[in-house]
mmCIF file of the N, C-alpha and C atoms, coordinates in Angstrom:
data_MODEL
# 
_entry.id   MODEL 
# 
loop_
_atom_site.group_PDB 
_atom_site.id 
_atom_site.type_symbol 
_atom_site.label_atom_id 
_atom_site.label_alt_id 
_atom_site.label_comp_id 
_atom_site.label_asym_id 
_atom_site.label_entity_id 
_atom_site.label_seq_id 
_atom_site.pdbx_PDB_ins_code 
_atom_site.Cartn_x 
_atom_site.Cartn_y 
_atom_site.Cartn_z 
_atom_site.occupancy 
_atom_site.B_iso_or_equiv 
_atom_site.pdbx_formal_charge 
_atom_site.auth_seq_id 
_atom_site.auth_comp_id 
_atom_site.auth_asym_id 
_atom_site.auth_atom_id 
_atom_site.pdbx_PDB_model_num 
ATOM 1   N N  . MET A 1 1  ? -5.882 21.040  6.322   1.00 0.00 ? 1  MET A N  1 
ATOM 2   C CA . MET A 1 1  ? -5.560 19.938  7.205   1.00 0.00 ? 1  MET A CA 1 
ATOM 3   C C  . MET A 1 1  ? -6.518 18.773  6.979   1.00 0.00 ? 1  MET A C  1 
ATOM 4   N N  . LYS A 1 2  ? -7.814 19.062  6.860   1.00 0.00 ? 2  LYS A N  1 
ATOM 5   C CA . LYS A 1 2  ? -8.790 18.001  6.647   1.00 0.00 ? 2  LYS A CA 1 
ATOM 6   C C  . LYS A 1 2  ? -8.581 17.330  5.294   1.00 0.00 ? 2  LYS A C  1 
ATOM 7   N N  . LYS A 1 3  ? -8.103 18.103  4.327   1.00 0.00 ? 3  LYS A N  1 
ATOM 8   C CA . LYS A 1 3  ? -7.857 17.549  2.995   1.00 0.00 ? 3  LYS A CA 1 
ATOM 9   C C  . LYS A 1 3  ? -6.723 16.529  3.044   1.00 0.00 ? 3  LYS A C  1 
ATOM 10  N N  . ILE A 1 4  ? -5.675 16.828  3.813   1.00 0.00 ? 4  ILE A N  1 
ATOM 11  C CA . ILE A 1 4  ? -4.540 15.919  3.946   1.00 0.00 ? 4  ILE A CA 1 
ATOM 12  C C  . ILE A 1 4  ? -4.970 14.631  4.643   1.00 0.00 ? 4  ILE A C  1 
ATOM 13  N N  . ILE A 1 5  ? -5.775 14.758  5.675   1.00 0.00 ? 5  ILE A N  1 
ATOM 14  C CA . ILE A 1 5  ? -6.250 13.578  6.393   1.00 0.00 ? 5  ILE A CA 1 
ATOM 15  C C  . ILE A 1 5  ? -7.124 12.721  5.490   1.00 0.00 ? 5  ILE A C  1 
ATOM 16  N N  . ALA A 1 6  ? -7.962 13.349  4.683   1.00 0.00 ? 6  ALA A N  1 
ATOM 17  C CA . ALA A 1 6  ? -8.829 12.607  3.773   1.00 0.00 ? 6  ALA A CA 1 
ATOM 18  C C  . ALA A 1 6  ? -8.004 11.861  2.726   1.00 0.00 ? 6  ALA A C  1 
ATOM 19  N N  . ILE A 1 7  ? -6.989 12.509  2.177   1.00 0.00 ? 7  ILE A N  1 
ATOM 20  C CA . ILE A 1 7  ? -6.131 11.862  1.185   1.00 0.00 ? 7  ILE A CA 1 
ATOM 21  C C  . ILE A 1 7  ? -5.369 10.699  1.822   1.00 0.00 ? 7  ILE A C  1 
ATOM 22  N N  . ALA A 1 8  ? -4.869 10.898  3.023   1.00 0.00 ? 8  ALA A N  1 
ATOM 23  C CA . ALA A 1 8  ? -4.146 9.836   3.713   1.00 0.00 ? 8  ALA A CA 1 
ATOM 24  C C  . ALA A 1 8  ? -5.066 8.647   3.990   1.00 0.00 ? 8  ALA A C  1 
ATOM 25  N N  . ALA A 1 9  ? -6.301 8.910   4.384   1.00 0.00 ? 9  ALA A N  1 
ATOM 26  C CA . ALA A 1 9  ? -7.254 7.836   4.648   1.00 0.00 ? 9  ALA A CA 1 
ATOM 27  C C  . ALA A 1 9  ? -7.568 7.051   3.378   1.00 0.00 ? 9  ALA A C  1 
ATOM 28  N N  . ILE A 1 10 ? -7.680 7.742   2.267   1.00 0.00 ? 10 ILE A N  1 
ATOM 29  C CA . ILE A 1 10 ? -7.949 7.065   0.999   1.00 0.00 ? 10 ILE A CA 1 
ATOM 30  C C  . ILE A 1 10 ? -6.764 6.189   0.609   1.00 0.00 ? 10 ILE A C  1 
ATOM 31  N N  . LEU A 1 11 ? -5.558 6.719   0.739   1.00 0.00 ? 11 LEU A N  1 
ATOM 32  C CA . LEU A 1 11 ? -4.370 5.939   0.379   1.00 0.00 ? 11 LEU A CA 1 
ATOM 33  C C  . LEU A 1 11 ? -4.212 4.706   1.263   1.00 0.00 ? 11 LEU A C  1 
ATOM 34  N N  . VAL A 1 12 ? -4.488 4.850   2.542   1.00 0.00 ? 12 VAL A N  1 
ATOM 35  C CA . VAL A 1 12 ? -4.374 3.710   3.450   1.00 0.00 ? 12 VAL A CA 1 
ATOM 36  C C  . VAL A 1 12 ? -5.449 2.676   3.138   1.00 0.00 ? 12 VAL A C  1 
ATOM 37  N N  . SER A 1 13 ? -6.655 3.119   2.817   1.00 0.00 ? 13 SER A N  1 
ATOM 38  C CA . SER A 1 13 ? -7.715 2.162   2.502   1.00 0.00 ? 13 SER A CA 1 
ATOM 39  C C  . SER A 1 13 ? -7.430 1.423   1.207   1.00 0.00 ? 13 SER A C  1 
ATOM 40  N N  . ILE A 1 14 ? -6.734 2.057   0.270   1.00 0.00 ? 14 ILE A N  1 
ATOM 41  C CA . ILE A 1 14 ? -6.361 1.373   -0.968  1.00 0.00 ? 14 ILE A CA 1 
ATOM 42  C C  . ILE A 1 14 ? -5.367 0.261   -0.673  1.00 0.00 ? 14 ILE A C  1 
ATOM 43  N N  . THR A 1 15 ? -4.446 0.484   0.250   1.00 0.00 ? 15 THR A N  1 
ATOM 44  C CA . THR A 1 15 ? -3.466 -0.551  0.558   1.00 0.00 ? 15 THR A CA 1 
ATOM 45  C C  . THR A 1 15 ? -4.116 -1.744  1.241   1.00 0.00 ? 15 THR A C  1 
ATOM 46  N N  . PHE A 1 16 ? -5.220 -1.536  1.966   1.00 0.00 ? 16 PHE A N  1 
ATOM 47  C CA . PHE A 1 16 ? -5.935 -2.660  2.557   1.00 0.00 ? 16 PHE A CA 1 
ATOM 48  C C  . PHE A 1 16 ? -6.530 -3.554  1.474   1.00 0.00 ? 16 PHE A C  1 
ATOM 49  N N  . ALA A 1 17 ? -6.919 -2.971  0.362   1.00 0.00 ? 17 ALA A N  1 
ATOM 50  C CA . ALA A 1 17 ? -7.562 -3.731  -0.704  1.00 0.00 ? 17 ALA A CA 1 
ATOM 51  C C  . ALA A 1 17 ? -6.565 -4.341  -1.676  1.00 0.00 ? 17 ALA A C  1 
ATOM 52  N N  . ALA A 1 18 ? -5.287 -4.064  -1.535  1.00 0.00 ? 18 ALA A N  1 
ATOM 53  C CA . ALA A 1 18 ? -4.285 -4.572  -2.475  1.00 0.00 ? 18 ALA A CA 1 
ATOM 54  C C  . ALA A 1 18 ? -4.087 -6.074  -2.269  1.00 0.00 ? 18 ALA A C  1 
ATOM 55  N N  . ASN A 1 19 ? -4.209 -6.831  -3.345  1.00 0.00 ? 19 ASN A N  1 
ATOM 56  C CA . ASN A 1 19 ? -4.001 -8.279  -3.314  1.00 0.00 ? 19 ASN A CA 1 
ATOM 57  C C  . ASN A 1 19 ? -3.159 -8.679  -4.511  1.00 0.00 ? 19 ASN A C  1 
ATOM 58  N N  . ALA A 1 20 ? -2.465 -9.802  -4.375  1.00 0.00 ? 20 ALA A N  1 
ATOM 59  C CA . ALA A 1 20 ? -1.725 -10.331 -5.508  1.00 0.00 ? 20 ALA A CA 1 
ATOM 60  C C  . ALA A 1 20 ? -2.708 -10.967 -6.484  1.00 0.00 ? 20 ALA A C  1 
ATOM 61  N N  . GLN A 1 21 ? -2.362 -10.971 -7.756  1.00 0.00 ? 21 GLN A N  1 
ATOM 62  C CA . GLN A 1 21 ? -3.229 -11.559 -8.766  1.00 0.00 ? 21 GLN A CA 1 
ATOM 63  C C  . GLN A 1 21 ? -3.125 -13.078 -8.724  1.00 0.00 ? 21 GLN A C  1 
ATOM 64  N N  . PRO A 1 22 ? -4.240 -13.785 -8.912  1.00 0.00 ? 22 PRO A N  1 
ATOM 65  C CA . PRO A 1 22 ? -4.179 -15.248 -8.917  1.00 0.00 ? 22 PRO A CA 1 
ATOM 66  C C  . PRO A 1 22 ? -3.398 -15.757 -10.130 1.00 0.00 ? 22 PRO A C  1 
ATOM 67  N N  . GLY A 1 23 ? -2.795 -16.903 -9.992  1.00 0.00 ? 23 GLY A N  1 
ATOM 68  C CA . GLY A 1 23 ? -1.998 -17.482 -11.068 1.00 0.00 ? 23 GLY A CA 1 
ATOM 69  C C  . GLY A 1 23 ? -2.857 -17.983 -12.219 1.00 0.00 ? 23 GLY A C  1 
ATOM 70  N N  . SER A 1 24 ? -2.251 -18.124 -13.355 1.00 0.00 ? 24 SER A N  1 
ATOM 71  C CA . SER A 1 24 ? -2.942 -18.605 -14.541 1.00 0.00 ? 24 SER A CA 1 
ATOM 72  C C  . SER A 1 24 ? -3.002 -20.132 -14.522 1.00 0.00 ? 24 SER A C  1 
ATOM 73  N N  . THR A 1 25 ? -4.160 -20.699 -14.848 1.00 0.00 ? 25 THR A N  1 
ATOM 74  C CA . THR A 1 25 ? -4.303 -22.155 -14.894 1.00 0.00 ? 25 THR A CA 1 
ATOM 75  C C  . THR A 1 25 ? -3.956 -22.702 -16.263 1.00 0.00 ? 25 THR A C  1 
ATOM 76  N N  . THR A 1 26 ? -3.794 -21.824 -17.267 1.00 0.00 ? 26 THR A N  1 
ATOM 77  C CA . THR A 1 26 ? -3.488 -22.290 -18.616 1.00 0.00 ? 26 THR A CA 1 
ATOM 78  C C  . THR A 1 26 ? -2.019 -22.115 -18.958 1.00 0.00 ? 26 THR A C  1 
ATOM 79  N N  . GLY A 1 27 ? -1.215 -21.717 -18.012 1.00 0.00 ? 27 GLY A N  1 
ATOM 80  C CA . GLY A 1 27 ? 0.205  -21.482 -18.272 1.00 0.00 ? 27 GLY A CA 1 
ATOM 81  C C  . GLY A 1 27 ? 0.978  -22.779 -18.440 1.00 0.00 ? 27 GLY A C  1 
ATOM 82  N N  . GLY A 1 28 ? 2.231  -22.685 -18.788 1.00 0.00 ? 28 GLY A N  1 
ATOM 83  C CA . GLY A 1 28 ? 3.058  -23.850 -19.014 1.00 0.00 ? 28 GLY A CA 1 
ATOM 84  C C  . GLY A 1 28 ? 3.812  -24.320 -17.780 1.00 0.00 ? 28 GLY A C  1 
ATOM 85  N N  . PHE A 1 29 ? 3.387  -23.936 -16.593 1.00 0.00 ? 29 PHE A N  1 
ATOM 86  C CA . PHE A 1 29 ? 4.062  -24.331 -15.366 1.00 0.00 ? 29 PHE A CA 1 
ATOM 87  C C  . PHE A 1 29 ? 3.567  -25.694 -14.892 1.00 0.00 ? 29 PHE A C  1 
ATOM 88  N N  . ASP A 1 30 ? 4.464  -26.463 -14.259 1.00 0.00 ? 30 ASP A N  1 
ATOM 89  C CA . ASP A 1 30 ? 4.077  -27.765 -13.719 1.00 0.00 ? 30 ASP A CA 1 
ATOM 90  C C  . ASP A 1 30 ? 3.230  -27.626 -12.462 1.00 0.00 ? 30 ASP A C  1 
ATOM 91  N N  . ASP A 1 31 ? 3.572  -26.667 -11.640 1.00 0.00 ? 31 ASP A N  1 
ATOM 92  C CA . ASP A 1 31 ? 2.813  -26.456 -10.411 1.00 0.00 ? 31 ASP A CA 1 
ATOM 93  C C  . ASP A 1 31 ? 2.137  -25.087 -10.446 1.00 0.00 ? 31 ASP A C  1 
ATOM 94  N N  . GLU A 1 32 ? 1.132  -24.935 -9.637  1.00 0.00 ? 32 GLU A N  1 
ATOM 95  C CA . GLU A 1 32 ? 0.382  -23.684 -9.589  1.00 0.00 ? 32 GLU A CA 1 
ATOM 96  C C  . GLU A 1 32 ? 1.196  -22.613 -8.866  1.00 0.00 ? 32 GLU A C  1 
ATOM 97  N N  . PRO A 1 33 ? 1.284  -21.401 -9.422  1.00 0.00 ? 33 PRO A N  1 
ATOM 98  C CA . PRO A 1 33 ? 2.011  -20.318 -8.744  1.00 0.00 ? 33 PRO A CA 1 
ATOM 99  C C  . PRO A 1 33 ? 1.339  -19.954 -7.410  1.00 0.00 ? 33 PRO A C  1 
ATOM 100 N N  . VAL A 1 34 ? 2.147  -19.541 -6.454  1.00 0.00 ? 34 VAL A N  1 
ATOM 101 C CA . VAL A 1 34 ? 1.649  -19.172 -5.137  1.00 0.00 ? 34 VAL A CA 1 
ATOM 102 C C  . VAL A 1 34 ? 1.405  -17.668 -5.106  1.00 0.00 ? 34 VAL A C  1 
ATOM 103 N N  . ASP A 1 35 ? 0.256  -17.260 -4.563  1.00 0.00 ? 35 ASP A N  1 
ATOM 104 C CA . ASP A 1 35 ? -0.037 -15.830 -4.428  1.00 0.00 ? 35 ASP A CA 1 
ATOM 105 C C  . ASP A 1 35 ? 0.911  -15.190 -3.421  1.00 0.00 ? 35 ASP A C  1 
ATOM 106 N N  . VAL A 1 36 ? 1.229  -13.928 -3.654  1.00 0.00 ? 36 VAL A N  1 
ATOM 107 C CA . VAL A 1 36 ? 2.134  -13.200 -2.777  1.00 0.00 ? 36 VAL A CA 1 
ATOM 108 C C  . VAL A 1 36 ? 1.301  -12.432 -1.751  1.00 0.00 ? 36 VAL A C  1 
ATOM 109 N N  . PRO A 1 37 ? 1.490  -12.682 -0.455  1.00 0.00 ? 37 PRO A N  1 
ATOM 110 C CA . PRO A 1 37 ? 0.722  -11.948 0.544   1.00 0.00 ? 37 PRO A CA 1 
ATOM 111 C C  . PRO A 1 37 ? 1.262  -10.526 0.735   1.00 0.00 ? 37 PRO A C  1 
ATOM 112 N N  . ILE A 1 38 ? 0.372  -9.592  0.864   1.00 0.00 ? 38 ILE A N  1 
ATOM 113 C CA . ILE A 1 38 ? 0.757  -8.211  1.154   1.00 0.00 ? 38 ILE A CA 1 
ATOM 114 C C  . ILE A 1 38 ? 0.264  -7.925  2.568   1.00 0.00 ? 38 ILE A C  1 
ATOM 115 N N  . ASP A 1 39 ? 1.188  -7.730  3.484   1.00 0.00 ? 39 ASP A N  1 
ATOM 116 C CA . ASP A 1 39 ? 0.810  -7.608  4.882   1.00 0.00 ? 39 ASP A CA 1 
ATOM 117 C C  . ASP A 1 39 ? 0.869  -6.163  5.367   1.00 0.00 ? 39 ASP A C  1 
ATOM 118 N N  . GLY A 1 40 ? 0.852  -5.992  6.667   1.00 0.00 ? 40 GLY A N  1 
ATOM 119 C CA . GLY A 1 40 ? 0.804  -4.675  7.274   1.00 0.00 ? 40 GLY A CA 1 
ATOM 120 C C  . GLY A 1 40 ? 2.068  -3.854  7.125   1.00 0.00 ? 40 GLY A C  1 
ATOM 121 N N  . GLY A 1 41 ? 3.141  -4.442  6.626   1.00 0.00 ? 41 GLY A N  1 
ATOM 122 C CA . GLY A 1 41 ? 4.384  -3.696  6.471   1.00 0.00 ? 41 GLY A CA 1 
ATOM 123 C C  . GLY A 1 41 ? 4.252  -2.554  5.481   1.00 0.00 ? 41 GLY A C  1 
ATOM 124 N N  . ILE A 1 42 ? 3.504  -2.783  4.418   1.00 0.00 ? 42 ILE A N  1 
ATOM 125 C CA . ILE A 1 42 ? 3.294  -1.728  3.424   1.00 0.00 ? 42 ILE A CA 1 
ATOM 126 C C  . ILE A 1 42 ? 2.502  -0.575  4.036   1.00 0.00 ? 42 ILE A C  1 
ATOM 127 N N  . ILE A 1 43 ? 1.517  -0.909  4.837   1.00 0.00 ? 43 ILE A N  1 
ATOM 128 C CA . ILE A 1 43 ? 0.700  0.131   5.479   1.00 0.00 ? 43 ILE A CA 1 
ATOM 129 C C  . ILE A 1 43 ? 1.563  0.950   6.434   1.00 0.00 ? 43 ILE A C  1 
ATOM 130 N N  . LEU A 1 44 ? 2.444  0.266   7.154   1.00 0.00 ? 44 LEU A N  1 
ATOM 131 C CA . LEU A 1 44 ? 3.347  0.974   8.069   1.00 0.00 ? 44 LEU A CA 1 
ATOM 132 C C  . LEU A 1 44 ? 4.269  1.916   7.298   1.00 0.00 ? 44 LEU A C  1 
ATOM 133 N N  . LEU A 1 45 ? 4.822  1.453   6.187   1.00 0.00 ? 45 LEU A N  1 
ATOM 134 C CA . LEU A 1 45 ? 5.706  2.299   5.384   1.00 0.00 ? 45 LEU A CA 1 
ATOM 135 C C  . LEU A 1 45 ? 4.950  3.487   4.787   1.00 0.00 ? 45 LEU A C  1 
ATOM 136 N N  . ALA A 1 46 ? 3.717  3.260   4.342   1.00 0.00 ? 46 ALA A N  1 
ATOM 137 C CA . ALA A 1 46 ? 2.921  4.350   3.784   1.00 0.00 ? 46 ALA A CA 1 
ATOM 138 C C  . ALA A 1 46 ? 2.609  5.394   4.863   1.00 0.00 ? 46 ALA A C  1 
ATOM 139 N N  . ALA A 1 47 ? 2.247  4.932   6.048   1.00 0.00 ? 47 ALA A N  1 
ATOM 140 C CA . ALA A 1 47 ? 1.951  5.858   7.147   1.00 0.00 ? 47 ALA A CA 1 
ATOM 141 C C  . ALA A 1 47 ? 3.195  6.653   7.541   1.00 0.00 ? 47 ALA A C  1 
ATOM 142 N N  . ALA A 1 48 ? 4.346  5.985   7.563   1.00 0.00 ? 48 ALA A N  1 
ATOM 143 C CA . ALA A 1 48 ? 5.588  6.678   7.902   1.00 0.00 ? 48 ALA A CA 1 
ATOM 144 C C  . ALA A 1 48 ? 5.927  7.719   6.837   1.00 0.00 ? 48 ALA A C  1 
ATOM 145 N N  . GLY A 1 49 ? 5.707  7.383   5.577   1.00 0.00 ? 49 GLY A N  1 
ATOM 146 C CA . GLY A 1 49 ? 5.964  8.330   4.495   1.00 0.00 ? 49 GLY A CA 1 
ATOM 147 C C  . GLY A 1 49 ? 5.049  9.535   4.559   1.00 0.00 ? 49 GLY A C  1 
ATOM 148 N N  . ILE A 1 50 ? 3.792  9.301   4.876   1.00 0.00 ? 50 ILE A N  1 
ATOM 149 C CA . ILE A 1 50 ? 2.836  10.409  5.005   1.00 0.00 ? 50 ILE A CA 1 
ATOM 150 C C  . ILE A 1 50 ? 3.226  11.310  6.172   1.00 0.00 ? 50 ILE A C  1 
ATOM 151 N N  . ALA A 1 51 ? 3.592  10.699  7.294   1.00 0.00 ? 51 ALA A N  1 
ATOM 152 C CA . ALA A 1 51 ? 3.989  11.495  8.464   1.00 0.00 ? 51 ALA A CA 1 
ATOM 153 C C  . ALA A 1 51 ? 5.257  12.299  8.176   1.00 0.00 ? 51 ALA A C  1 
ATOM 154 N N  . TYR A 1 52 ? 6.221  11.677  7.498   1.00 0.00 ? 52 TYR A N  1 
ATOM 155 C CA . TYR A 1 52 ? 7.462  12.376  7.162   1.00 0.00 ? 52 TYR A CA 1 
ATOM 156 C C  . TYR A 1 52 ? 7.186  13.536  6.199   1.00 0.00 ? 52 TYR A C  1 
ATOM 157 N N  . GLY A 1 53 ? 6.357  13.297  5.201   1.00 0.00 ? 53 GLY A N  1 
ATOM 158 C CA . GLY A 1 53 ? 6.009  14.357  4.255   1.00 0.00 ? 53 GLY A CA 1 
ATOM 159 C C  . GLY A 1 53 ? 5.278  15.508  4.926   1.00 0.00 ? 53 GLY A C  1 
ATOM 160 N N  . TYR A 1 54 ? 4.370  15.166  5.840   1.00 0.00 ? 54 TYR A N  1 
ATOM 161 C CA . TYR A 1 54 ? 3.636  16.206  6.565   1.00 0.00 ? 54 TYR A CA 1 
ATOM 162 C C  . TYR A 1 54 ? 4.591  17.037  7.418   1.00 0.00 ? 54 TYR A C  1 
ATOM 163 N N  . LYS A 1 55 ? 5.527  16.360  8.075   1.00 0.00 ? 55 LYS A N  1 
ATOM 164 C CA . LYS A 1 55 ? 6.493  17.074  8.920   1.00 0.00 ? 55 LYS A CA 1 
ATOM 165 C C  . LYS A 1 55 ? 7.350  18.018  8.070   1.00 0.00 ? 55 LYS A C  1 
ATOM 166 N N  . LYS A 1 56 ? 7.808  17.528  6.919   1.00 0.00 ? 56 LYS A N  1 
ATOM 167 C CA . LYS A 1 56 ? 8.628  18.359  6.026   1.00 0.00 ? 56 LYS A CA 1 
ATOM 168 C C  . LYS A 1 56 ? 7.824  19.547  5.497   1.00 0.00 ? 56 LYS A C  1 
ATOM 169 N N  . MET A 1 57 ? 6.551  19.309  5.197   1.00 0.00 ? 57 MET A N  1 
ATOM 170 C CA . MET A 1 57 ? 5.717  20.366  4.651   1.00 0.00 ? 57 MET A CA 1 
ATOM 171 C C  . MET A 1 57 ? 5.384  21.411  5.724   1.00 0.00 ? 57 MET A C  1 
ATOM 172 N N  . LYS A 1 58 ? 5.139  20.946  6.945   1.00 0.00 ? 58 LYS A N  1 
ATOM 173 C CA . LYS A 1 58 ? 4.760  21.863  8.021   1.00 0.00 ? 58 LYS A CA 1 
ATOM 174 C C  . LYS A 1 58 ? 5.927  22.710  8.494   1.00 0.00 ? 58 LYS A C  1 
ATOM 175 N N  . TYR A 1 59 ? 7.093  22.101  8.615   1.00 0.00 ? 59 TYR A N  1 
ATOM 176 C CA . TYR A 1 59 ? 8.266  22.811  9.157   1.00 0.00 ? 59 TYR A CA 1 
ATOM 177 C C  . TYR A 1 59 ? 9.237  23.181  8.037   1.00 0.00 ? 59 TYR A C  1 
ATOM 178 N N  . LYS A 1 60 ? 8.700  23.612  6.933   1.00 0.00 ? 60 LYS A N  1 
ATOM 179 C CA . LYS A 1 60 ? 9.519  23.988  5.779   1.00 0.00 ? 60 LYS A CA 1 
ATOM 180 C C  . LYS A 1 60 ? 10.387 25.187  6.138   1.00 0.00 ? 60 LYS A C  1 
ATOM 181 N N  . VAL A 1 61 ? 11.672 25.065  5.886   1.00 0.00 ? 61 VAL A N  1 
ATOM 182 C CA . VAL A 1 61 ? 12.624 26.119  6.264   1.00 0.00 ? 61 VAL A CA 1 
ATOM 183 C C  . VAL A 1 61 ? 12.871 27.042  5.112   1.00 0.00 ? 61 VAL A C  1 
# 
């Protein structure tokens, strides 16, 4: 159980650090590309996936 919680904590902390890459200044674009924000929706989906997987694993028929 503690191992699952530790893995889940690591995965969630990785999503906090996820950022879009900055645009290239030497590219052939007229305007600078806009960075893509990664918000809390990904964290919510990851948490839901972990909870669903845990439920399936615990109540395996």
